[in-house]
C-alpha positions as CSV (number, residue, x, y, z in Angstrom):
1,M,0.0,0.0,0.0
2,K,1.3,3.4,-0.9
3,D,1.9,6.0,1.7
4,H,-0.9,8.3,0.6
5,D,-3.4,5.4,0.8
6,N,-2.2,4.8,4.4
7,I,-2.9,8.4,5.2
8,R,-6.5,8.2,3.8
9,V,-7.3,5.1,5.9
10,L,-5.9,6.8,9.0
11,L,-8.0,10.0,8.4
12,S,-11.1,7.9,7.8
13,T,-10.7,5.9,11.0
14,T,-10.1,9.1,13.0
15,R,-13.3,10.7,11.7
16,R,-15.4,7.6,12.5
17,R,-14.0,7.6,16.1
18,R,-14.8,11.3,16.6
19,A,-18.4,10.8,15.3
20,L,-19.0,7.9,17.6
21,A,-17.7,9.9,20.5
22,T,-19.8,12.9,19.7
23,G,-22.9,10.7,19.3
24,A,-22.3,9.0,22.6
25,G,-21.9,12.4,24.3
26,T,-25.1,13.7,22.8
27,L,-27.0,10.5,23.9
28,A,-25.6,10.9,27.4
29,L,-26.7,14.5,27.5
30,I,-30.2,13.6,26.3
31,G,-30.4,10.9,28.9
32,T,-29.4,13.3,31.6
33,L,-32.0,15.8,30.6
34,S,-34.7,13.1,30.4
35,L,-33.8,11.9,33.9
36,T,-33.8,15.3,35.3
37,A,-37.3,15.9,33.8
38,V,-38.6,12.7,35.3
39,L,-37.1,13.5,38.8
40,S,-38.3,17.1,38.9
41,G,-41.7,16.7,37.3
42,P,-43.5,19.4,35.4
43,A,-42.9,23.0,36.3
44,S,-45.3,24.2,39.0
45,A,-48.3,26.2,37.6
46,A,-48.6,29.8,38.7
47,P,-51.2,30.2,41.5
48,A,-54.6,31.2,40.2
49,P,-55.6,34.8,41.2
50,A,-57.9,34.9,44.3
51,A,-61.5,35.1,43.4
52,K,-63.1,38.4,44.2
53,S,-65.6,38.2,47.1
54,A,-69.1,39.1,46.4
55,A,-70.4,42.3,47.8
56,A,-72.1,41.9,51.2
57,A,-75.9,42.1,51.2
58,V,-77.3,45.2,52.8
59,S,-78.7,44.0,56.1
60,L,-82.1,44.9,57.5
61,T,-81.1,43.9,61.0
62,G,-81.7,46.7,63.4
63,W,-84.4,48.4,61.3
64,N,-88.1,48.8,61.1
65,L,-89.7,49.7,57.8
66,T,-92.4,52.4,57.0
67,L,-94.4,51.6,53.9
68,P,-96.6,53.8,51.6
69,V,-99.6,51.5,52.2
70,D,-102.0,51.0,55.2
71,S,-102.3,47.8,57.2
72,A,-104.6,46.4,54.5
73,G,-102.2,47.1,51.7
74,C,-104.1,50.0,50.3
75,Q,-102.1,53.0,48.9
76,C,-104.2,55.2,51.1
77,G,-104.8,56.2,54.7
78,A,-102.2,55.8,57.4
79,A,-98.8,54.4,56.6
80,T,-98.0,51.0,58.3
81,E,-94.7,50.1,59.9
82,I,-93.2,46.6,59.7
83,S,-91.3,45.6,62.8
84,P,-88.7,44.3,62.3
85,A,-88.1,45.3,58.6
86,T,-88.4,42.8,55.9
87,L,-88.5,42.8,52.1
88,K,-91.9,43.9,50.8
89,A,-92.3,44.0,47.0
90,P,-92.7,46.3,45.1
91,W,-91.8,48.9,47.8
92,L,-88.5,47.2,49.0
93,V,-86.8,44.5,47.0
94,R,-83.4,42.8,47.1
95,N,-81.3,42.7,43.9
96,S,-79.0,39.8,42.9
97,D,-75.9,41.7,44.1
98,G,-77.4,42.1,47.6
99,S,-78.4,45.8,47.2
100,L,-81.9,47.1,48.1
101,T,-84.2,49.0,45.8
102,F,-86.7,51.4,47.4
103,W,-89.8,52.6,45.6
104,A,-92.0,55.3,47.1
105,P,-94.9,56.4,44.9
106,T,-96.6,59.7,45.5
107,K,-99.9,57.7,45.5
108,G,-99.7,56.2,48.9
109,A,-100.4,56.1,52.6
110,H,-98.5,58.6,54.8
111,T,-97.7,59.1,58.5
112,P,-100.0,61.3,60.7
113,H,-97.4,64.2,60.7
114,S,-96.4,64.1,57.1
115,L,-98.2,64.3,53.7
116,H,-95.4,62.5,51.9
117,P,-95.6,58.8,51.3
118,R,-92.3,57.0,52.0
119,T,-90.5,53.7,52.0
120,E,-88.0,54.3,54.8
121,L,-86.0,52.3,57.3
122,V,-86.3,53.4,60.9
123,S,-83.7,52.4,63.4
124,R,-84.8,50.1,66.3
125,T,-82.1,51.7,68.5
126,D,-82.5,55.2,69.9
127,F,-79.8,57.4,71.4
128,T,-79.7,60.7,73.3
129,A,-79.2,63.9,71.3
130,G,-76.0,65.7,72.3
131,S,-74.5,62.6,74.0
132,G,-72.0,60.0,72.8
133,T,-71.0,59.4,69.2
134,H,-73.4,57.8,66.7
135,T,-72.9,57.3,63.0
136,L,-75.1,56.5,59.9
137,T,-73.3,55.6,56.7
138,G,-74.9,54.8,53.3
139,T,-74.1,54.4,49.6
140,F,-77.0,55.4,47.3
141,I,-77.9,55.5,43.6
142,M,-80.7,57.8,42.7
143,Q,-82.8,56.4,39.8
144,K,-86.1,58.3,39.7
145,M,-87.2,61.6,41.2
146,P,-90.7,62.6,42.2
147,S,-92.2,65.7,40.6
148,S,-91.1,67.6,43.7
149,N,-87.5,66.9,42.7
150,D,-86.7,66.1,46.3
151,I,-86.0,62.9,48.3
152,M,-84.9,62.8,51.9
153,I,-82.4,60.0,52.2
154,G,-81.1,60.2,55.8
155,Q,-82.3,61.6,59.1
156,I,-81.7,62.1,62.8
157,H,-85.3,62.0,63.9
158,G,-87.1,62.1,67.2
159,G,-88.1,58.8,68.8
160,G,-90.4,57.8,71.6
161,S,-92.7,60.7,72.6
162,S,-90.8,62.9,70.1
163,S,-91.4,60.7,67.1
164,S,-93.1,63.6,65.2
165,I,-90.0,65.8,65.4
166,P,-87.1,65.7,63.0
167,L,-83.7,67.1,64.0
168,L,-81.5,66.7,60.9
169,M,-82.6,65.8,57.4
170,L,-80.4,65.1,54.4
171,H,-82.0,65.8,51.0
172,Y,-81.0,64.8,47.5
173,R,-82.4,67.2,44.9
174,N,-82.3,66.4,41.2
175,N,-79.9,69.1,40.2
176,G,-77.4,66.8,42.0
177,Q,-77.2,68.6,45.3
178,L,-77.0,67.1,48.8
179,I,-78.6,69.6,51.3
180,V,-78.7,69.1,55.0
181,V,-81.6,70.8,56.9
182,T,-81.6,71.1,60.7
183,R,-84.3,72.3,63.0
184,K,-83.6,75.3,65.2
185,N,-85.9,73.9,67.9
186,P,-88.5,71.2,68.2
187,T,-91.4,73.4,67.2
188,S,-90.3,75.8,64.5
189,G,-87.5,77.1,62.3
190,S,-84.7,75.5,60.3
191,T,-81.4,76.2,58.7
192,S,-79.8,74.5,55.6
193,A,-76.3,74.0,54.2
194,T,-75.0,72.4,51.0
195,V,-72.9,69.3,51.5
196,L,-72.0,68.4,47.9
197,T,-73.1,69.3,44.4
198,G,-72.8,67.7,40.9
199,I,-74.0,64.2,41.8
200,P,-75.8,62.8,38.7
201,M,-78.6,60.4,38.6
202,N,-77.7,56.7,38.3
203,A,-74.3,57.2,39.9
204,A,-73.2,55.9,43.3
205,F,-72.4,58.3,46.1
206,S,-71.8,57.9,49.8
207,Y,-72.7,59.9,52.8
208,T,-72.1,59.8,56.6
209,I,-74.1,61.5,59.3
210,T,-72.3,61.6,62.7
211,Q,-73.5,63.1,65.9
212,S,-70.6,63.4,68.4
213,G,-71.5,65.3,71.5
214,M,-73.2,68.6,70.6
215,K,-71.8,68.5,67.0
216,M,-73.3,66.9,63.9
217,T,-71.2,66.4,60.8
218,V,-72.5,65.4,57.4
219,T,-69.9,64.3,54.8
220,A,-70.4,63.0,51.2
221,T,-68.3,61.6,48.4
222,Y,-68.9,61.2,44.7
223,G,-66.0,60.0,42.6
224,G,-63.1,62.3,43.5
225,K,-65.4,65.0,45.0
226,H,-65.8,65.4,48.7
227,G,-68.0,67.8,50.8
228,S,-69.0,68.3,54.3
229,A,-71.1,70.5,56.6
230,V,-70.9,70.8,60.4
231,V,-73.8,72.0,62.5
232,A,-74.4,72.2,66.3
233,V,-77.1,70.2,68.1
234,P,-79.5,72.9,69.1
235,A,-79.7,73.3,72.9
236,S,-83.4,72.7,72.9
237,F,-82.8,69.2,71.4
238,R,-80.2,68.2,74.0
239,G,-81.3,65.1,75.9
240,M,-84.1,64.3,73.4
241,D,-84.7,60.6,72.4
242,V,-83.6,60.4,68.7
243,R,-82.8,57.7,66.1
244,F,-81.5,57.3,62.6
245,Q,-83.8,56.9,59.6
246,A,-82.7,56.2,56.0
247,G,-84.3,55.3,52.6
248,D,-86.7,56.8,50.2
249,Y,-88.7,59.6,51.8
250,Q,-89.9,61.4,48.7
251,Q,-91.1,64.9,49.2
252,N,-94.2,65.1,47.1
253,N,-97.7,65.3,48.7
254,A,-99.8,62.2,48.3
255,N,-101.8,62.2,45.1
256,N,-103.4,59.8,42.6
257,S,-100.5,59.6,40.0
258,A,-99.8,56.0,38.9
259,T,-96.2,56.9,37.9
260,D,-95.0,59.8,40.1
261,G,-92.6,58.9,42.9
262,G,-89.0,58.3,43.9
263,R,-86.9,55.2,43.3
264,L,-83.3,54.6,44.6
265,T,-80.9,51.7,45.3
266,V,-78.9,51.3,48.4
267,T,-75.7,49.3,48.1
268,A,-74.4,49.8,51.6
269,L,-76.0,50.9,54.9
270,S,-74.8,50.8,58.5
271,Q,-75.4,52.5,61.8
272,N,-73.6,52.4,65.1
């Protein structure tokens, strides 16, 4: 065999040995990767995001309910009060999200000291005006206004023997104003102050009424807007038995309209 033939055989043999070595290394690497996958198992999945909790249902615990019907269910005569409060369609219904919708027609029964039919919650717990700290908080959505363009949505109202006397009344008027009205004394006179303006229909807003000692503070929030008003508890009310009331106390006199009235939805309500 010639020298150059020997060289070709030697080169060919070297290439085959390198190829075999490379293949073996590749197989070894694949085997290692496969074993690692078997030992470690699949990659852990990212934890699922926590489910959002459903909004809490607005509770009727601690309230009575005044309705725009008499004890026989007639939209006439003297308003009846359910004690304790319970749902009563079509005046008070619960929605699927736990909120409450109030409907107070102008055709309806009313209380002896008012001409305005209402669907309104009345607290079962009284407190003493001018003493301690007591708070009512609510989130409301106004949906229909009566022809008077005025609904009272929160009150500090006389209780017991003073049940015909309001102390503080929070009104929503359909130009988007929240107005607080306070009595100067139990028999006559009142003052008013604007808490917040620019609250449109069908939009959620919140308010808080707080009586702390001889001071009453009303605050309200809509979107990024905030407002407040502070008034003193009149001396003539100090020591009076009072309570919170909240809901749909539309301010139109009773009439025979089939469509007139106020409708609103409450998504949160608490008192303490």
